[in-house]
Every structure is written in structure tokens, then in C-alpha cells.
C-alpha positions in Angstrom: -2.6 1.5 -19.9 -1.4 -0.6 -16.9 -2.0 0.6 -13.4 1.0 2.5 -12.2 0.7 1.0 -8.7 1.0 -2.5 -10.1 4.0 -1.5 -12.2 5.7 0.0 -9.1 4.9 -3.1 -7.0 6.3 -5.4 -9.7 9.6 -3.5 -9.9 9.9 -3.3 -6.2 9.4 -7.1 -6.0 12.1 -7.5 -8.7 14.5 -5.5 -6.5 13.8 -7.7 -3.5 14.1 -11.0 -5.5 17.5 -12.6 -4.9 17.1 -14.6 -8.1 17.0 -11.7 -10.6 20.1 -10.4 -12.3 21.8 -7.1 -11.5 20.9 -5.8 -15.0 17.2 -6.5 -14.3 17.5 -4.8 -10.9 19.1 -1.7 -12.4 16.3 -1.5 -15.0 13.8 -1.6 -12.2 15.6 1.1 -10.4 15.4 3.3 -13.5 11.7 2.7 -14.1 10.9 3.4 -10.4 12.8 6.6 -10.5 10.9 7.7 -13.6 7.5 6.6 -12.3 8.0 8.1 -8.9 8.7 11.5 -10.3 12.5 11.5 -10.6 14.4 13.7 -13.2 12.8 13.2 -16.6 10.0 11.1 -15.1 6.3 11.4 -15.5 5.9 14.0 -12.7 3.1 13.6 -10.2 1.9 10.0 -9.7 -1.4 9.2 -11.3 -2.9 7.5 -8.2 -4.3 9.4 -5.2 -2.5 7.7 -2.4 1.0 6.4 -2.1 1.2 2.6 -2.2 2.0 2.5 1.5 -1.1 4.5 2.6 -4.0 2.5 3.9 -7.5 3.1 2.5 -9.6 4.3 5.4 -12.6 2.4 4.1 -10.6 -0.9 4.1 -9.4 -0.1 7.6 -13.0 0.5 8.8 -14.1 -2.8 7.2 -11.3 -4.7 9.0 -12.1 -3.1 12.3 -15.8 -4.0 11.9 -14.8 -7.6 11.1 -12.6 -7.8 14.2 -15.4 -6.4 16.4 -17.8 -9.1 15.2 -15.3 -12.0 15.2 -15.9 -14.3 18.2 -12.1 -15.3 18.3 -11.0 -11.7 19.0 -10.6 -10.9 22.7 -12.9 -8.4 24.4 -10.0 -6.1 25.1 -9.1 -6.0 21.4 -12.8 -5.5 20.4 -13.0 -2.5 22.7 -9.8 -1.0 21.2 -11.1 -1.6 17.7 -14.5 0.0 18.5 -12.7 3.1 19.7 -10.5 3.3 16.6 -13.6 2.8 14.4 -15.4 5.7 16.1 -12.3 7.9 15.6 -12.3 7.0 11.9 -16.0 7.8 11.5 -15.4 11.2 13.1 -12.8 12.2 10.5 
């Protein structure tokens, strides 16, 4: 079965696309309502996080990369180090 997150992203992209028909957009609205737990839908989503939540491990990797990047300012590196410590404490 296809990943529900990918299906949702595809339908949201369809809604934002100015070149798709109104019929296609209405179908995407219906599918999104069903997938996101609307009336008659599939209930709880099958993925752990909503598509808008950030994966803490990915955030930590990004912060570590910024801290070691020579093009990042010292001020930004200090701020990122602090955020990284806060993430590791949680």
C-alpha cells in the first residue's frame, strides 16, 4: 500500500496547482477529508507525526551541520549549539 503521507502531499499539491481542473481539485478535497479522518474516513492516520511536524533527529542533524559549516556566522553557531543541547536534553 502507498504511504499515506505521500498520498496526502500529492493531493495537497494538486489543490495548489493552478493548472488542474476544478473536478480534480474537488476529488482531492474528498480524498484528503477521508484520509485525514473526516466523516466516513479511515479514522486515525497511520503515520506517527503529522506531515508538518519536524523529525527531531533531522533537526539535530541540521543543527550539527550548521555548527560545523565554515560559512555560518559564529553567532548562528552559538545559537544552534544551544538549540542542539536543548534537543538532547528532551
